[in-house]
N, C-alpha and C positions, 0 to 999 in steps of 0.2 A: 367277310371283309378280307381283302388282300393287304398284306403288310410287307414292308421292306425295312430291314435294319441295316445301318451303315457303320463302318469303322470310322474313327476320328478323321482319317485321311480322305473320307468320302467314298471309298470302295464299298460295294455291297457286301455285307456280312451274312445276311440271311433273308430268304424270301419264303412266304407261305401264306396260308389262309386260315381264318377262324370261321367257325359256324356256331352261332349261339354261345360264344365265349370259349369254345373248345377248338383245339388244333384239328384241322380238317383238310384233307387232300395232301398234295405234295409239298414238302418243306425241303429247302436246299440251303446248305451252309457252305460258305466260301472262305478261303484264307485271304490275307491282305493283298495277294498277287492276283486274285480272281479265280484261282483254281478251286474246283469243287472238292469239298472235303466229305460231305455227307448228304445223302438223299434219303428222306424218310416219307412214309405215307401214313396218314391218320384217317380214321373214320369216327367222327364225333368224339375225338380225344383218345380213342383206342388205337394202338399200333396195329397196322394192317399191311399185308402184302410184302413185297420186296423192299428191303432197305439196303443201301450201299454206303460203305465207309472206305474212303481212300486214305491209306497211310503212305504219304509221298516220300517220307524218309526211308521207310523199309521197302517201298515199291510193291505194296500189296493192296489188293482190293478185297474187302470183305463183303459178301452177299449174305444178308440175313433175311429169313422169311418168318413173318409173324402171321398167326391165325388166331382170331378171337383174343387179341391182346397178349398172346403168349408166343415166345420164341420157339419156333419149330425146328429150324435148321440154320447152320452157318457153313458157308463155303469160303475158301480163301483162294485168291487168284494172284499170281505173280504179274507185275506190270513191267512193261518195257516201253518207255517213252509214252506213257499213258495209253498204250494199246494192250488189250488182253492177249495173253498167250494161251495156248491150249493146255498147258501144264497146270496141275493143281498142286 
């Protein structure tokens, strides 16, 4: 089941899917201006694969990798106008 949650002002807050009542597939969260804040991946409720968290105030992108529902690694990237730079 695909779901979309909205802020009171009508802007999309979150999108994702459920499978048998569990979070499944890609979930994306947005701020009230429509900027992506978070992208997550689930497999039957378990955290899986690459996750991304944008910290727009600090201009940093966090890349987290999950395997078997456990956090394996975290990388931090500096942002410039929402583009990634080669620096870590």
